[in-house]
C-alpha positions in Angstrom: 0.3 -0.2 -0.4 2.6 2.4 0.9 4.5 1.2 -2.5 1.5 2.5 -4.4 1.0 5.9 -2.4 5.0 6.8 -2.9 4.5 6.0 -6.9 0.8 8.4 -6.9 3.0 11.1 -5.2 5.7 10.7 -7.5 3.6 10.9 -10.7 1.9 13.9 -9.1 5.3 15.5 -8.5 6.5 14.9 -11.9 3.9 16.1 -14.0 3.7 19.4 -11.8 7.2 20.2 -11.6 8.2 23.0 -13.7 9.8 22.7 -17.1 12.6 25.0 -16.6 13.6 27.4 -14.0 12.4 30.3 -15.5 9.0 28.5 -15.0 9.1 28.0 -11.4 9.2 31.8 -11.4 6.3 32.4 -13.7 4.1 30.1 -11.4 4.0 33.1 -8.9 1.8 35.2 -10.1 -0.8 32.3 -10.7 -0.3 31.2 -7.3 -0.7 35.0 -5.9 -3.6 35.4 -8.3 -5.3 32.6 -6.2 -5.2 34.3 -3.4 -7.0 37.3 -4.7 -3.7 39.8 -5.1 -1.9 40.7 -8.1 1.2 41.4 -6.2 3.4 38.6 -5.4 5.8 39.2 -1.9 9.6 39.7 -1.7 10.0 36.4 0.6 8.2 34.5 -1.7 9.8 35.3 -4.6 13.3 35.1 -2.7 11.7 31.5 -1.6 11.5 30.9 -5.1 14.3 31.9 -6.1 16.3 29.7 -3.7 14.7 26.8 -5.0 15.8 27.6 -8.8 19.4 28.2 -7.4 20.9 24.9 -8.1 19.4 25.2 -11.8 21.2 28.4 -11.9 24.4 27.3 -11.0 25.2 25.5 -14.7 26.0 29.0 -16.1 27.8 31.7 -14.3 25.8 34.8 -15.9 22.6 32.6 -14.7 23.7 32.0 -11.2 24.8 35.8 -11.2 21.4 36.6 -11.7 19.5 34.9 -9.1 22.2 36.0 -6.7 21.5 40.0 -7.9 17.7 39.3 -7.7 18.1 37.4 -3.9 19.9 40.6 -2.9 17.3 42.9 -4.2 14.4 40.7 -2.0 15.9 42.2 0.9 15.1 45.8 0.0 11.6 45.3 -1.2 8.3 44.3 -0.3 6.4 43.1 -3.4 7.1 41.9 -7.3 4.3 42.3 -9.7 4.0 39.8 -12.7 5.6 41.8 -15.4 8.8 42.0 -13.7 8.7 38.3 -12.9 8.1 37.3 -16.5 11.2 39.3 -17.5 13.3 37.8 -15.0 12.1 34.1 -16.0 12.7 34.9 -19.3 16.4 36.0 -18.5 16.7 32.4 -16.8 15.6 30.5 -19.2 17.9 32.3 -22.1 20.9 32.1 -20.0 20.6 28.4 -19.1 19.8 27.9 -22.8 22.8 29.4 -24.1 24.8 27.9 -22.0 23.5 24.3 -22.9 23.5 25.2 -26.4 27.3 26.2 -26.3 28.6 23.3 -23.9 26.7 21.2 -26.5 28.8 22.9 -29.5 31.8 22.5 -27.5 31.5 18.9 -27.2 30.4 18.3 -30.7 33.7 19.9 -32.1 36.2 18.2 -29.4 34.7 14.9 -30.3 35.6 15.0 -33.9 
């Protein structure tokens, strides 16, 4: 019985997990709207930024973006959806570019 519950939980987690670190940030405005507000608290933003921190370490620029934003959360009280979307796009772009550069470099060195 416990194995069935564990399998069901892992399936649910896998289906709801964000596809990219930027998607993790993009979910914040929808969560805020579900609570009846359009603003995302700086504390919620900080927690979500920490959740994407490991993925951001894959690229130096992405890590710098997350670290800078974490610092900014200390002096802010809320974020709006447009700001979060812009940040999510930057994060995804930085991580995608790093992946493409590494893949091309690996292909060249394999020849």
